[in-house]
KEFIDO-702840 format. One record per residue (C-alpha): residue number from 1; x, y, z. Coordinates in nm, 3 decimals, decimal comma, padded with zeros to 5 digits. Each point is the difference from the previous one (the first is absolute). Last residue first. Layout:
residues N
PT  nr      c1      c2      c3
PT NUM       X       Y       Z
...
end
This chain:
residues 154
PT  nr      c1      c2      c3
PT 154 -01,055 -00,012 -00,621
PT 153  00,238 -00,115 -00,298
PT 152 -00,079 -00,405 -00,090
PT 151  00,295 -00,293 -00,056
PT 150 -00,061 -00,371 -00,101
PT 149  00,297 -00,203 -00,024
PT 148 -00,082 -00,357 -00,130
PT 147  00,272 -00,242  00,188
PT 146  00,242 -00,189 -00,167
PT 145  00,277  00,178  00,163
PT 144 -00,088  00,289 -00,184
PT 143 -00,312  00,066 -00,273
PT 142 -00,093  00,299 -00,127
PT 141 -00,270  00,310  00,113
PT 140 -00,327 -00,098  00,052
PT 139 -00,241  00,219  00,108
PT 138 -00,162  00,073  00,239
PT 137 -00,319  00,192  00,085
PT 136 -00,138 -00,217  00,282
PT 135 -00,231 -00,154 -00,225
PT 134  00,335 -00,127 -00,222
PT 133  00,147 -00,114  00,329
PT 132 -00,352 -00,211  00,095
PT 131  00,128 -00,180 -00,264
PT 130  00,285 -00,133  00,008
PT 129 -00,125 -00,124  00,327
PT 128 -00,208 -00,197 -00,132
PT 127  00,218 -00,102 -00,262
PT 126  00,271 -00,158  00,165
PT 125  00,133 -00,192 -00,232
PT 124  00,228  00,306 -00,131
PT 123  00,156  00,037  00,331
PT 122 -00,054  00,314  00,207
PT 121  00,259  00,279  00,038
PT 120 -00,202  00,339  00,139
PT 119  00,167  00,386 -00,033
PT 118 -00,179  00,305  00,155
PT 117  00,108  00,304 -00,096
PT 116 -00,114  00,401  00,126
PT 115  00,194 -00,052  00,355
PT 114 -00,060  00,307  00,171
PT 113 -00,141 -00,135  00,389
PT 112 -00,292  00,166 -00,122
PT 111 -00,003 -00,235 -00,362
PT 110  00,106 -00,250  00,251
PT 109 -00,300  00,007  00,252
PT 108 -00,190  00,016 -00,328
PT 107  00,088 -00,287 -00,118
PT 106 -00,004 -00,234  00,294
PT 105 -00,370  00,156  00,005
PT 104 -00,061 -00,156 -00,365
PT 103  00,188 -00,265  00,063
PT 102 -00,219 -00,150  00,282
PT 101 -00,309  00,090 -00,133
PT 100  00,120 -00,213 -00,313
PT  99  00,109 -00,304  00,233
PT  98 -00,356 -00,041  00,135
PT  97 -00,203  00,004 -00,238
PT  96 -00,107 -00,324  00,015
PT  95  00,165 -00,189 -00,218
PT  94  00,142 -00,186  00,259
PT  93 -00,135  00,074  00,341
PT  92  00,034 -00,408  00,117
PT  91  00,280 -00,035 -00,198
PT  90  00,248  00,265  00,260
PT  89  00,126  00,246 -00,255
PT  88  00,340  00,003 -00,124
PT  87  00,186  00,380 -00,087
PT  86  00,343  00,116 -00,144
PT  85  00,095  00,349 -00,072
PT  84  00,319  00,149 -00,113
PT  83  00,052  00,349  00,132
PT  82  00,137  00,334 -00,251
PT  81  00,251  00,260  00,001
PT  80  00,307 -00,124  00,096
PT  79 -00,169 -00,446  00,107
PT  78 -00,208  00,013  00,337
PT  77 -00,139 -00,295  00,031
PT  76 -00,389 -00,120  00,113
PT  75 -00,180 -00,327  00,124
PT  74 -00,361 -00,060 -00,041
PT  73 -00,198 -00,263  00,267
PT  72 -00,270 -00,107 -00,042
PT  71 -00,357 -00,051  00,243
PT  70  00,101 -00,020  00,346
PT  69 -00,297  00,014  00,218
PT  68 -00,113  00,328  00,104
PT  67 -00,308 -00,067  00,111
PT  66 -00,200  00,346 -00,189
PT  65  00,352  00,146 -00,166
PT  64  00,057 -00,325 -00,184
PT  63  00,441 -00,077  00,057
PT  62  00,240  00,102 -00,273
PT  61  00,360 -00,035  00,124
PT  60  00,316  00,132 -00,079
PT  59  00,346 -00,121 -00,099
PT  58  00,317  00,222  00,003
PT  57  00,279  00,016 -00,287
PT  56  00,334  00,111  00,088
PT  55 -00,036  00,338 -00,133
PT  54 -00,403 -00,007  00,155
PT  53  00,145 -00,059  00,329
PT  52 -00,322 -00,129  00,245
PT  51  00,193 -00,049  00,317
PT  50 -00,057 -00,367  00,105
PT  49 -00,206 -00,221  00,059
PT  48 -00,049 -00,157 -00,341
PT  47  00,288 -00,214 -00,098
PT  46  00,166 -00,151  00,332
PT  45 -00,420 -00,060  00,031
PT  44 -00,040 -00,193 -00,261
PT  43  00,282 -00,179  00,055
PT  42 -00,110 -00,059  00,366
PT  41 -00,325 -00,171 -00,176
PT  40  00,136 -00,189 -00,294
PT  39  00,126  00,069 -00,357
PT  38 -00,246 -00,108 -00,257
PT  37 -00,017  00,295 -00,208
PT  36  00,215  00,317 -00,096
PT  35 -00,064 -00,091 -00,329
PT  34 -00,313  00,101 -00,177
PT  33 -00,117 -00,201 -00,353
PT  32 -00,096 -00,348  00,188
PT  31 -00,133  00,183  00,272
PT  30 -00,396 -00,168 -00,033
PT  29  00,111 -00,381 -00,081
PT  28  00,281  00,032  00,239
PT  27 -00,169  00,195  00,348
PT  26  00,289  00,104  00,235
PT  25 -00,100  00,335 -00,075
PT  24 -00,391 -00,064  00,025
PT  23 -00,021 -00,126  00,347
PT  22  00,365  00,131  00,117
PT  21 -00,143  00,388 -00,065
PT  20 -00,284 -00,125  00,254
PT  19  00,250 -00,144  00,267
PT  18  00,201  00,296 -00,034
PT  17 -00,228  00,264  00,113
PT  16  00,024 -00,072  00,334
PT  15  00,276  00,126  00,015
PT  14 -00,010  00,359 -00,133
PT  13  00,036  00,075 -00,377
PT  12  00,041  00,399 -00,099
PT  11 -00,361  00,160 -00,134
PT  10 -00,194 -00,035 -00,267
PT   9 -00,437 -00,008  00,088
PT   8 -00,195 -00,029 -00,242
PT   7 -00,420  00,004 -00,071
PT   6  00,001  00,361 -00,099
PT   5  00,381  00,090  00,042
PT   4  00,221  00,041  00,261
PT   3  00,352  00,079  00,035
PT   2  00,200 -00,099  00,331
PT   1  00,425  00,042  00,005
end
C-alpha cells in the first residue's frame, strides 16, 4: 500500500524507518496522550515490519514526499462497517498541516474501499487533537473508557 498527497507519502513501514519512529514515540513529554510507546527497537520492528492486517490493526508511516523523512504515523483498525483511526506526528513537523493532509488522503482511500465511517478516540486533555478532528469534520459521539469518541461519515 502506498498513498501520496502533495507533501506526504503514506505506506508500510520499512526497517530504515524505525529509528526515526522511535525518536518521537519514545519521547515521554511529546507522547503523553499516546499509547504504543517506549518500546525497544526489536519490539517496534516486530510490531511494524509485518504484513498489514487492518482487522488486527495496522500502523502506516507518513514520510515527506520530497526526501522520505519520517514525519509521523497513522493507525487503522477495521471494525464492522467502520475504521478506527489514530495518528501521531514527529514534533519537528507538528502544527504544519501534515496530519490533516495525510488523514484527508486516508479518508479518500477508505471511501474508495467502501468504508463510510471513521472513528477516533482521544483523551479530553488532548485539545490539539480534538481541534484537528473537528476541523476534519468529526463529531463528538460519546465517551468510552474515559476517552472521547469522535465519528466522521465519509
